C-alpha positions in Angstrom: -15.0 17.9 13.7 -17.7 16.3 15.7 -16.6 17.1 19.3 -19.1 14.6 20.6 -17.5 11.6 18.7 -16.3 8.8 21.1 -12.9 7.2 20.6 -14.9 3.8 20.1 -17.0 5.4 17.3 -13.9 6.8 15.8 -12.0 3.7 16.0 -15.0 1.7 14.3 -15.4 4.2 11.4 -11.5 4.0 10.7 -11.7 0.1 11.0 -14.5 0.1 8.6 -12.6 2.3 6.2 -9.5 0.2 6.2 -11.5 -2.9 6.1 -13.1 -1.9 2.6 -9.8 -0.3 1.1 -7.8 -3.4 2.0 -10.2 -5.7 0.8 -10.0 -4.2 -2.6 -6.0 -4.5 -2.4 -6.6 -8.0 -1.3 -8.1 -8.7 -4.7 -5.9 -6.4 -6.7 -2.5 -7.3 -5.6 -2.5 -10.9 -6.4 -5.3 -11.3 -9.0 -5.2 -7.9 -11.1 -2.3 -9.1 -13.0 -4.0 -12.2 -14.0 -7.0 -10.3 -15.2 -4.7 -7.9 -17.4 -3.0 -11.4 -18.7 -6.5 -12.6 -19.6 -6.8 -9.4 -21.9 -3.7 -10.4 -23.7 -1.3 -8.2 -22.1 2.5 -9.2 -22.0 4.6 -8.9 -18.7 6.2 -5.8 -20.0 2.5 -4.2 -20.6 1.4 -5.5 -17.3 4.3 -3.8 -15.6 3.6 -0.4 -17.4 0.0 -0.5 -16.4 1.0 -1.3 -12.7 3.4 1.4 -12.6 1.0 4.0 -13.7 -0.6 4.4 -10.3 2.7 5.1 -8.3 3.9 7.5 -11.0 0.7 9.5 -11.2 0.8 9.6 -7.4 4.0 11.6 -7.6 1.9 14.6 -9.3 -1.4 14.0 -7.6 -0.8 13.1 -3.8 1.0 16.1 -2.8 -1.6 18.4 -4.2 -4.6 16.5 -2.7 -2.6 16.2 0.7 -1.8 19.9 0.6 -5.4 20.9 0.0 -6.5 18.7 2.8 -4.2 20.4 5.2 -4.8 23.7 4.0 -8.4 23.8 4.6 -9.0 20.9 6.9 -10.9 18.9 4.4 -9.3 15.5 4.4 -12.6 13.7 4.9 -14.1 15.5 1.9 -11.1 14.6 -0.2 -11.4 10.9 0.7 -15.1 11.0 -0.5 -14.3 12.8 -3.8 -11.4 10.4 -4.6 -13.4 7.2 -3.7 -16.3 8.3 -5.8 -13.7 9.1 -8.8 -12.0 5.6 -8.5 -15.3 3.8 -8.6 -16.7 5.6 -11.7 -13.3 5.3 -13.4 -12.9 1.6 -12.6 -16.3 0.7 -14.0 -14.8 1.6 -17.5 -12.8 -1.5 -17.2 -15.7 -3.7 -18.1 -15.9 -2.2 -21.5 -12.2 -2.5 -22.7 -9.7 -4.9 -23.6 -6.8 -3.2 -25.5 -3.6 -2.1 -23.8 -4.2 1.5 -24.7 -7.7 1.8 -23.3 -6.7 0.0 -20.0 -3.9 2.4 -19.7 -6.1 5.4 -20.2 -8.6 4.2 -17.5 -5.7 3.5 -15.2 -4.5 7.0 -15.5 -7.7 8.0 -13.7 -8.5 5.2 -11.5 -5.1 4.3 -10.0 -4.1 7.7 -8.6 -7.6 8.4 -7.3 -7.7 5.1 -5.5 -4.2 5.2 -4.0 -4.7 8.6 -2.7 -7.2 7.3 -0.4 -4.3 5.4 1.8 -2.3 8.6 2.5 -5.3 10.6 3.1 -6.8 8.0 5.3 -3.6 7.6 7.2 -3.3 11.2 8.0 -6.8 11.3 9.4 -6.4 8.1 11.5 -3.0 9.2 12.9 -4.5 12.6 13.8 -7.3 10.6 15.7 -4.7 8.3 17.3 -2.8 11.4 18.8 -6.1 13.1 19.9 -8.0 10.2 21.4 -5.0 8.0 22.5 -6.0 5.2 20.0 -4.0 2.1 19.1 -3.4 2.6 15.2 -2.2 -1.2 14.7 -5.5 -2.4 16.3 -7.5 -0.2 13.9 -5.4 -0.9 10.8 -5.3 -4.8 11.4 -9.0 -4.9 10.2 -7.6 -3.9 6.8 -5.3 -7.0 6.9 -8.4 -9.2 7.9 -10.2 -8.1 4.9 -7.2 -8.4 2.7 -7.2 -12.0 3.7 -10.9 -12.4 2.9 -10.1 -10.8 -0.5 -7.3 -13.1 -1.5 -8.8 -16.2 -0.1 -12.5 -15.6 -1.1 -11.4 -14.6 -4.8 -8.9 -17.4 -5.0 -11.5 -19.9 -4.2 -14.1 -18.3 -6.5 -11.5 -17.9 -9.4 -10.5 -21.6 -9.4 -11.8 -22.8 -12.9 -14.0 -19.6 -13.4 -13.6 -16.6 -15.7 -11.3 -14.0 -14.7 -14.0 -11.3 -15.3 -15.2 -12.2 -11.9 -12.2 -10.2 -10.4 -13.9 -7.0 -11.9 -17.2 -7.7 -10.3 -15.7 -8.4 -6.9 -13.5 -5.1 -6.9 -16.4 -3.0 -8.1 -18.5 -3.8 -5.2 -15.4 -3.5 -3.1 -15.1 0.2 -4.2 -18.6 0.7 -3.4 -18.0 0.0 0.2 -15.1 2.1 0.2 -17.2 5.1 -0.9 -19.8 4.3 1.7 -17.2 4.2 4.5 -15.6 7.4 3.5 -19.0 9.2 3.9 -19.3 8.0 7.5 -15.9 9.1 8.5 -15.5 12.3 10.7 -12.8 15.1 9.9 -9.9 14.8 12.1 -7.7 17.5 11.0 -8.1 21.2 11.8 -7.6 23.9 8.9 -3.9 25.2 8.9 -4.1 27.7 6.1 -1.1 29.6 7.5 1.4 26.8 6.9 3.5 28.0 3.9 5.3 26.1 1.1 8.5 27.4 2.8 7.5 25.4 6.0 6.7 22.3 3.8 10.0 22.4 2.0 11.9 22.9 5.1 10.4 19.8 6.5 10.5 17.4 3.4 14.3 18.6 2.7 15.3 17.4 6.3 18.2 15.0 5.6 16.8 12.3 8.3 13.2 12.6 6.9 14.5 12.1 3.4 16.7 9.2 4.2 13.8 7.6 6.3 11.4 7.9 3.2 14.0 6.7 0.7 14.5 3.6 2.8 10.9 3.0 3.5 10.0 3.5 -0.2 12.7 1.3 -1.3 11.4 -1.6 1.0 8.1 -1.2 -0.3 9.1 -0.9 -3.8 11.1 -4.2 -3.5 7.6 -5.9 -3.4 7.1 -4.9 -7.0 8.0 -8.4 -8.4 5.8 -10.1 -5.8 3.0 -7.6 -6.2 3.1 -8.0 -10.1 4.0 -11.4 -11.0 3.7 -13.7 -7.9 0.3 -14.9 -9.0 1.5 -15.6 -12.6 4.9 -17.1 -11.4 3.3 -19.4 -8.8 0.5 -20.5 -11.3 3.1 -21.4 -13.8 4.9 -23.6 -11.3 1.7 -25.6 -10.9 0.0 -23.8 -7.8 -3.8 -23.2 -8.2 -5.4 -19.8 -7.7 -6.7 -21.1 -4.3 -3.1 -21.8 -3.3 -2.2 -18.3 -4.6 -4.8 -16.9 -2.3 -3.7 -19.1 0.6 0.0 -17.9 0.3 -1.3 -14.2 0.3 -3.9 -14.6 2.9 -1.5 -16.6 5.1 1.2 -13.8 4.8 -1.3 -11.3 6.2 -2.2 -13.5 9.3 1.3 -12.8 10.8 0.9 -9.3 9.9 -2.3 -9.1 11.8 -0.5 -10.6 14.9 2.1 -7.7 14.5 -0.6 -5.1 14.3 -2.4 -6.4 17.3 0.6 -5.9 19.3 2.0 -2.8 17.5 1.7 -0.2 20.4 4.0 -2.6 22.4 6.3 -3.3 19.4 6.7 0.5 18.6 7.2 1.6 22.1 10.0 -1.0 22.4 11.8 -0.8 19.2 10.8 2.7 17.9 10.5 3.7 14.2 14.3 3.4 13.3 14.8 -0.1 14.5 11.5 -1.2 12.9 12.7 0.2 9.6 16.0 -1.7 9.9 14.1 -4.9 10.7 11.9 -4.3 7.5 14.9 -3.8 5.2 17.1 -6.6 6.5 14.2 -9.1 6.3 13.1 -8.1 2.7 16.6 -8.9 1.5 16.5 -12.5 2.8 12.7 -12.9 1.8 13.6 -11.9 -2.0 16.5 -14.5 -2.0 14.2 -17.1 -1.0 11.8 -16.4 -3.5 14.4 -16.1 -6.4 15.5 -19.6 -5.2 12.5 -21.6 -4.9 8.8 -22.2 -5.9 8.4 -25.1 -3.6 5.6 -24.6 -1.3 7.6 -24.9 2.0 9.9 -22.0 0.9 6.9 -20.0 -0.3 5.2 -20.4 3.0 8.6 -19.3 4.8 8.8 -16.2 2.6 5.4 -15.1 2.8 5.3 -15.3 6.6 8.0 -12.7 6.3 5.4 -10.2 4.9 4.6 -9.1 8.4 8.1 -7.4 8.8 9.0 -6.6 5.2 5.5 -4.7 4.7 3.9 -4.5 8.2 6.9 -3.2 10.3 8.1 -0.8 7.7 4.5 0.5 7.3 4.1 0.9 11.0 7.7 2.6 11.3 6.6 5.0 8.6 3.3 6.1 10.0 4.6 6.6 13.4 7.6 8.5 12.3 5.5 10.9 10.2 3.0 11.4 13.0 5.6 12.0 15.7 7.8 14.2 13.7 5.5 16.4 11.1 4.4 19.6 12.6 0.6 20.3 12.9 -0.8 21.5 9.6 1.8 19.4 7.6 0.8 15.8 8.6 -1.2 15.3 5.4 1.4 17.0 3.4 4.1 14.9 4.8 2.1 11.6 4.1 1.6 13.2 0.4 5.5 13.7 0.3 6.2 10.1 1.4 3.7 8.9 -1.2 5.2 10.9 -3.9 8.8 9.6 -3.4 7.6 6.2 -2.8 5.6 6.5 -6.1 8.6 7.4 -8.0 10.6 4.4 -6.7 7.6 1.9 -6.9 6.9 3.1 -10.4 10.6 2.4 -11.5 10.6 -0.9 -9.8 7.5 -2.1 -11.5 8.5 -1.2 -14.8 11.7 -2.9 -14.3 9.9 -5.9 -12.8 8.1 -6.5 -16.1 11.2 -6.6 -18.1 13.0 -8.4 -15.2 10.3 -11.2 -15.1 10.2 -11.4 -19.0 13.8 -12.4 -19.1 14.6 -14.1 -15.8 11.0 -15.1 -14.3 11.9 -16.0 -10.6 15.2 -14.7 -11.1 13.8 -11.0 -10.9 13.6 -11.5 -7.1 17.4 -11.1 -7.0 17.0 -7.5 -8.3 14.5 -6.8 -5.4 17.1 -8.3 -2.9 19.6 -5.6 -4.3 16.8 -2.9 -3.9 16.4 -4.0 -0.2 20.0 -3.8 0.3 20.1 -0.1 -0.8 17.1 0.3 1.6 19.1 -1.4 4.6 22.0 1.3 3.9 19.6 4.2 4.2 17.9 2.6 7.2 21.3 2.2 8.9 22.1 6.1 8.2 18.7 6.9 9.8 19.3 4.8 12.9 22.8 6.1 13.2 21.3 9.7 13.3 18.5 8.8 15.8 
């Protein structure tokens, strides 16, 4: 770890990292299903492709995170996973069949998505060490998410969906560059044993918190997988899809800008309750309408359903995981979240094929389950 690193430089490096990572997500989330559809994949096929990443994370993330904690090599792991994801993604330009796309996804998806828990572990360690405001660092990811959704939405209108590949490729190049400039924030903790790991992750309150947060995030499956297709079928353009996604993140940025005060006032358990309850309402709205006013209201709730839940999870893990187990705890959360998200994405493909917008009712039911777990956590707080 560079002892001369200033808090401002540390914040800047992580802001650039989050900016690059979430720019790619800003393109992938609304538009990757559209590219997959352009290759002739059915909604069921798309659900399987989207589920591969979360399911592979179940196996990959805990191993990577444990290695990062054990050797204090989180930054090196970030560089390696960024490089692997870039190389693997390049293969999509050469294939068009379901099975070849699935094969490449088996490598690309877990390596790319491992960047987020690894980066969060590094960032939260820096937050605790230097007294930084995590939300104000993370909000730059939301800013670039908007740039990705709006920019690609405008570029795509009337153009070849292969443009999506090109934009994501250069975004992944930027991700790799930003990981190179990060500085290691975690110290090696080789003495932490697997019994210590299991004792923490088996704690009832931790498990309930992780299950609730994972279920809230998994309830976004139909939105992430099929909102672009669904809203286009309702007559909205790619630009409008981008505007709806970009606008949803504007309110998320406001939340992150004031996250320090929000977390201090509400705490992690109340934020989790708020995220689960709002998700229930959001999916009911999207199940009922594709009219623009309803979509705008539902997308404005993204700051709470995603943002508040995300902040709650990061602050809970940072405040409760022992030193030497923070990346491991992030990996455990990512693993559990991956199982639930993978199941939700598989189900979303079948649900959307059968019920189109009615699939959001199932996401509302999943949010109700999350709300129950969140109430348990809050009662035990």
